C-alpha positions in Angstrom: 94.9 72.0 96.0 92.7 74.1 98.2 91.2 72.6 101.3 87.7 73.6 102.4 86.7 74.0 106.0 83.0 73.6 106.6 81.4 75.0 109.7 77.9 75.7 110.6 77.2 79.2 112.0 73.9 79.9 113.7 72.8 83.5 114.3 74.2 84.6 117.6 76.7 81.8 117.8 79.8 83.4 116.3 82.2 86.1 117.3 84.2 88.6 115.3 87.0 90.0 117.5 88.5 93.3 116.7 91.0 95.5 118.5 89.5 98.9 118.2 91.5 102.1 118.8 88.4 103.6 120.4 86.8 100.7 122.2 89.6 98.2 122.9 89.1 94.5 122.2 85.5 94.0 121.1 83.2 91.4 119.5 81.7 93.1 116.4 79.0 90.4 116.2 77.5 91.6 119.5 78.4 95.3 119.5 75.5 97.7 119.5 74.7 99.2 116.1 75.8 102.7 116.9 79.2 101.5 118.0 79.6 99.4 114.8 78.7 102.5 112.8 81.2 104.6 114.8 84.0 102.0 114.2 83.1 101.7 110.5 83.3 105.5 110.2 86.5 106.0 112.2 88.5 102.8 111.7 87.4 100.8 108.6 88.0 101.4 104.9 86.3 99.4 102.2 87.1 98.7 98.5 84.2 97.2 96.6 84.3 95.8 93.1 82.4 98.9 91.8 82.7 102.6 92.6 79.6 104.0 94.1 79.8 107.8 94.5 77.6 110.8 94.1 77.5 111.4 90.3 78.6 115.1 90.2 81.5 115.0 92.6 84.9 115.3 91.2 87.5 112.5 91.5 89.7 114.8 93.6 86.8 115.5 96.0 86.0 111.8 96.2 89.5 111.1 97.4 89.7 114.1 99.7 86.4 113.4 101.5 87.7 110.6 103.9 90.8 112.5 104.6 88.9 115.6 105.7 86.2 113.6 107.6 88.6 111.5 109.7 91.9 113.2 110.1 91.0 116.8 110.9 93.5 118.1 108.3 93.1 121.3 106.4 91.6 121.3 102.9 94.9 122.3 101.4 96.7 119.4 103.1 93.9 117.0 102.1 94.3 118.2 98.5 98.0 117.6 98.5 97.6 114.1 99.9 94.8 113.3 97.4 96.7 114.6 94.4 99.7 112.6 95.4 97.7 109.4 95.6 95.9 110.1 92.3 99.2 110.7 90.6 100.7 107.5 92.2 97.7 105.6 90.8 98.3 107.1 87.4 95.1 109.1 87.2 95.7 111.8 84.6 95.7 115.3 86.0 93.0 116.4 83.5 90.6 113.9 85.2 91.1 115.2 88.8 88.1 117.6 88.4 86.0 115.2 86.2 83.2 113.0 87.5 84.3 109.4 88.0 81.0 108.2 86.4 82.5 109.2 83.1 85.8 107.2 83.7 86.8 103.7 82.4 86.2 100.8 84.7 89.9 100.7 85.6 90.0 104.4 86.4 86.9 104.1 88.5 88.5 101.3 90.5 91.7 103.3 91.1 89.5 106.2 92.4 87.7 103.6 94.6 91.0 102.4 96.0 92.3 105.9 96.5 89.2 106.8 98.4 89.5 103.8 100.7 93.2 104.1 101.5 93.7 107.9 101.5 93.2 108.1 105.2 95.1 104.9 106.2 92.4 103.0 108.0 93.2 100.5 110.8 91.1 97.8 109.0 90.7 97.6 105.3 88.1 95.3 103.7 88.8 94.4 100.1 86.3 92.8 97.6 88.3 91.9 94.5 90.1 95.2 94.5 92.1 94.5 91.3 89.5 92.7 89.2 89.1 95.5 86.6 92.7 96.6 86.5 95.4 96.1 83.9 98.7 94.5 85.1 100.5 97.8 85.6 97.7 99.2 87.7 97.6 95.9 89.7 101.2 96.4 90.7 100.6 100.0 91.8 97.7 98.9 94.0 99.7 96.0 95.4 102.5 98.3 96.4 100.0 100.6 98.2 98.5 97.6 100.0 101.9 96.3 101.1 102.8 99.8 102.3 99.6 100.0 104.4 100.3 96.5 105.8 103.8 97.6 106.9 102.3 100.7 108.5 99.9 98.5 110.6 96.7 98.3 108.6 94.9 95.0 108.9 93.3 93.8 105.7 90.6 91.2 105.0 90.1 90.6 101.3 88.3 88.4 98.8 90.6 87.5 95.9 90.0 84.9 93.2 93.6 85.3 91.9 95.5 83.0 94.3 98.9 84.2 93.0 98.0 87.9 93.6 96.5 87.0 97.0 99.7 85.2 98.1 101.7 88.3 97.3 99.9 90.4 99.9 98.7 88.1 102.6 99.9 86.6 105.8 97.1 84.1 106.2 94.7 82.5 103.7 91.3 81.1 104.6 89.4 79.2 101.9 85.7 79.4 102.0 83.7 76.9 99.9 
């Protein structure tokens, strides 16, 4: 049975501590907006429940974009890394140049995950990352998340599937 912990948080009364590569140990709750934006751009990845991308950008470009923006790698290297990740997530090659808006929900979610993890962020926020995936795709994603965790990525996620959550977490906090 899950236990619930109830706390009252008043604006300005909480702290969210983060060890930033750029700023050191900081409280995200009190950090100036520009610094938060900088950290989100340089250190944080995010997987939402739904893919939100520019409609006429190919799947390959969606995955390459964060690699190019953050890692200073060549376009050719970014393409190699993005193709490898798309293949690993079982996106058919004929869809690489297609627009994700035309994909199934599961294909869109795998593009969403590829986009978030392609550059190996220090902190990865996950909002039901496997909700629209079949069991085979769930296992592929879990393998990627476990690999990132072994390489040092910290993850904070929302999962409704407690069995799945237990397979990828170190700590669980129940919020009621």
